[in-house]
N, C-alpha and C positions, 0 to 999 in steps of 0.2 A: 662478111667475107667467109667463103667456104673454106674447108680444110685443104682443098686442092689449090687454092689461089696462092700465088707467091706474095709474101709480104712486101709492102713498099720499101724500097731501099732507103736507109737513113744515111744521108751524106754528112760530111764533117761540119758544114756551115751553110747558111742560107740567108742572103741579105733580104731585108724587108723593103720591098719596092712596091709602091702603090700609086694611086691616082695623083697625089700631091707631087710626087717626083715627076710624073709625066707632065703635069700642068706647068711646072717651073721650067722643065727642059724645053717644052714647046715655046714658052715665053722667050727663052734665050734664042732658040732657032728663028723665031719670027722677028726678033730684034735685029738679026744680022750681025750682032757683036758677039763673036764666039770666044774671044780671048781678051784679057785685060779690060773687061767691061764692068758694068755696075753690079752684076751678080757676084763677081769675085769680091768686090768691096763689101757687099752685103754679107757674104759668107764669113769673111774675116771679122767684120764688126760683130756679127751675132754670135760667132764662136767665142770671141773674146769676152763678150758680155756674159755668156753662159759660164765660161771658165773662171772669170775673175782676173783676166790678164788683158789689159786693153790694147796691147800692141801685138797683133798677130799677122803673119804673112803666110798665105797659102802657096803651096808648092806642089810639084808633080808627084811626089812620093815621100814617104817617111825617110827613105834613104837620102833623097835630095835634101830634105830638111836637116838631117843630121850633118851632112857634108857642109852645107852652108853655115850651120851653127858653129862647128869646130873652126871653120875658117874665120868666122866673125870673132872668135875668141883669140885669134892670133896664133893658131897652131903653126909650127915650123918643122921643116925636115930635121930629124934628129931628136925631136921631143919624144917623151914617153907620156902615155895617157893611160891611167888606171881604169879598168873596166871589167866586166864579168865574162867568164868563159861560157856561161849558160845563157845564150841569147841567140836570136837570129843573126846571121853572119854580118849583116849590114852595119851593126853597131861597132864592129871592129874594122870592117872594110873602109869606112870613111876616114879612119885614122891613118890607114895605110895609103889611101889616096893622096894624102898630103906629105908623104915621106916620113911620117912619124911612126912610132912603134906602139902597138897596143900591149900593155902589161897587165896580165890577168891576175886576179886575186880570187881565192876560193869563195864559196857562197855559204850563206846561212842555211842549215839543213831544213829549217822550217819554212822560212819565207821564200827561199831559193834565190834571193837577191844577194848582191855582193856583200861580203862580211866586212864591215869597216875596220875591224882589227886586222884582218888579213890584208886589206888595202894599205893600212898604215905601215905594215911590215915590209912592203915593197916600194915605198916612196924612195926616190933617189934624187940626186942633184939635177937629173934630166927630166924629172916629172914636171909636166906643165899643167895637166888638167885631170879631171875626173869625168868619166862618162858612165854614170850609174844607169842601170836598166831596171825599170819597174816590171819585172818579168811576170807574165800571165796576169798583169793588172794589179799586182800587189805592191803597195808602196815600199820603196827602198827606205833604208834608215837614214833619211836626209839630215836629221839633226846631227848625227855623228859624222856623216860625210861632210857636212858644211863646216863642222869644227876642224876636221882634217884639212879641208881646203884653206881655212883661215890660217891654220898653223904653218902651212907650207906655201901660202900665196898661190893657190891653184884655182884655175877657172873650173866651172861646172857646166856641162851640157847634160840634160836629163833625156834619156830615151824613154818617152812615155807613149810610144807607138801602140802599145797593147793596153794602155791604162786609162782610157777615157772613162770618167765616172768615179775613179778612185779618189780617196781623200786621206789626208794625214791627220793624226790625232790632234795636232796643234792648230787645226782649222782649215788651211787652204786645200783646194782640190789639187791633185797631182798635176804639176805643170804650172802652178800659179804662185811659186815661191820667189819669183824674181830672177831666176836663171833663164838661159835659153832652154826651152823644153820642146820636144818634137813629138807630134802625134801622126798616126798613119790611118789611112782610110781605104785600105784594101778591102775586097768584098767580105772577108770574114771578120772585119773589125766592128766595133760598136757603132761607128758611122761608116757607111760604105759609099764611096764615090767612084768605084771601079779601080782607079789608081788615084793617089793624091795624099797630101799631108799638110800639116800646119805647124809653123814655128811660132811659139809664144816667145816674144822678145822682151828683154829687160826694160827697154825704153823706146821712144820714138826714133832716136838716132840709130839704134840697132835694127829696128824694122826697116828704116830707109836703106840700110846697107844690104839686108837680106832681099828686099824688093829689087834693088839694083842688080845684085849678083844672080838672082833667079832669072833675070831678063837681059842676059848677055852683057851686063855691066853698064846698062844705061841709067842715067839719072832722069828724074821725071821731066825735066825741062829740056832734054836733049832730043835731037832728031833720031829717027828710027835706025839710021846707019851710023850713029855716033856712040862711042863707048868710052867711059872715063876710067874703067877698071876691068880686070879680067872677070868674065862672067860665064854663065851657063844657060842652057835652055831648060830651066827647071820650073817653067810656068805651069799653073793649073788652069785648065780651060774653064770658061764660064759655063759650059755644059756640065762639067763635073761639079762646079761650084753650086749649080742649081740643085743637083742631087744632095749636096751637103746641106744646103739651106732647108730642104724638105726633111732630111734626116734629123736635123737639129730640132725641128718643131716637135718631134715626138721622141727625142732622145731619152728623156727621163722615163717615159713609158717603156721603151725598149730595154733600158738598163734594169728597170724593175722586173721585166719579164726574164731577163738573163739571171737575175738574182733568184727569182722563183725557181727557174730550172735547176740552178745550182743546189738549191735547198732540196729539191726532189732527189737529185743525184746523191747528195750527202747522206740522206736518210737510207738509201739503198746500198751505197758503196761501203758504208761502215759495217754493214751486215755480212760482207764478203770477207772471209778469213784471209788475212795477209795483205789485203789491198788497202792502201791509204788514200783518202781524199785530199784535195788541196787544203792547206792550212786555213783555219778559220780566221776571221778578223780578230785582231788582238791589240790590247793597249790603246784602243781608240782609233787605230788605223782601219781603213775600209777599202776593200778590193773593188776595182772596176772590172766586172766579169767579162773576160775576153774568150777564153777557152776553158774547158773542164779537163784537167790533166790529173790522172791518178798515178800512184806508184804501185807497180806490181811487186809481189813478194820476191825477195832475193833468190836468184837461180831460176826464176820462171822463164819459160820459153816464149819470149815476147813475140817473136816472128810467128810462132805457132798460134798464139792467141789472136794476132791480127788476121791470120789466114782463116781461123775458125769463125771469127766474127764476120769476116767478109763473106764466107760461105752462107751465113745466115742473113746476108743483106745489110750488114752494119759496117760502116766505114770507121776506121781508126788509124792513128798515125803514131810512130815513135817520136814524140814531140817533146823536147827537141834535142838534137845532138850537140855536144860541146864544140865550140869554135876551134879550140886549140888543137883538136885532133882531126880537123878537116885537112885534106891533102895539102892545100896551098900553105896553110899555117905550119904544118909539120915540116914541109920542105923549106919554107922561107925562114922560120924562126927556130926550128929544131925542137919543137914540143914533142912530148912522148907520153904514152899512157902512164898514169900515176902522178903527173905533175899537179893536178888539182883533184884529189880523190873524192871529195864530197860531190863536186859538180859531175864528175864522171859516173859516180854511183847513181846519182839522181837521173842523169841522162840515159843510162842503160836500162832503167826500170820505168821510165815515164811512158805513159800511153794517153793520148788525147782521144776523147770520145765525142760523138755527135753533140753539138751544142750551138744553139741559136735561139733568138727570142720566141719563134713560133713553135718550138718543140713542145710536144704534148707530154703530160705525165705518163700516159700509156707507153709512149716511145721510150722514155727514160726507164720505165720498168722493163721493157723489152731488152734494152741494152744491158741493164744490170743482170738480168736473168741469163742472157747469153754470155756475158763476161764471166759470171760464176761457173757456168757450164764449161766454158773454154779453159778455165784453170783447173777444173776437176781432174 
């Protein structure tokens, strides 16, 4: 490339789509069965085999999965559910959908997940459940949260939408501990089906309930226009499932590529004064790499950094804002700045950089050099 050529723009994410995805999508299209067909069953079965959770139900999005999971746990109007303020807003919205109240607890400054001690401090007689988020793919402190749930008879739904490939020190993959756990397949995720999600269910009975509610409340033996319970149109198409099956076939390879890219970033980010990389794996826990989010120095002009990176053809995002300071939550629940100081500090300094399996080491070097220059 000559000095006068414009560098290729580096976007935030890029799904890996190839011939296998095209082959399986064509197979579905030629079958004429575009929904509730054999490819959906295959995706659920193979995902469950990979995860180590045999009862899985595919749905139209991670949000849909979280909604169905909290309903399956028996959430009721007036309940309180403990969750993290540092997350994509869907993890709290699904609680509000059911007339319940999300109760936030501040986060651990290193892992960025909900702090179990902070969660324990806000348990009340109205607390019904826990909805921990494995933020940016790092495992939440499930042993401590499970102990809290046992002590107070709380249900647990895990938001694992960003955490495919992560694992806990005590053995299981994230989402395979026997709770409802929900994964997302948006195009920037470790598995990309366009839109889509998967609910890992505790048992066959729970899967049957999710399967029914995702399909307008129909039981398997009912006619198309018969409904035994309230349900939703939360189905995943067989076309999307075909993408998922193809993605699963090389998931381990793509996860390894993401980990390699993160290692390239770690090496370079640690050399930039005042910029902190994501926390490393610790105590046997292992991250499932979703995004690469750094912490800028306190007082840095993040908007200015984003603009300067953009001028050099590099995308970046302030990823992610805290939920409790979103306009709806401030107006509905009265939250204000300072309520969760660690989460707010992290959110104000977070910056997501280009990250995907195909990113090259030279691209990572380019991002790091530009970031350092943008902060100078």
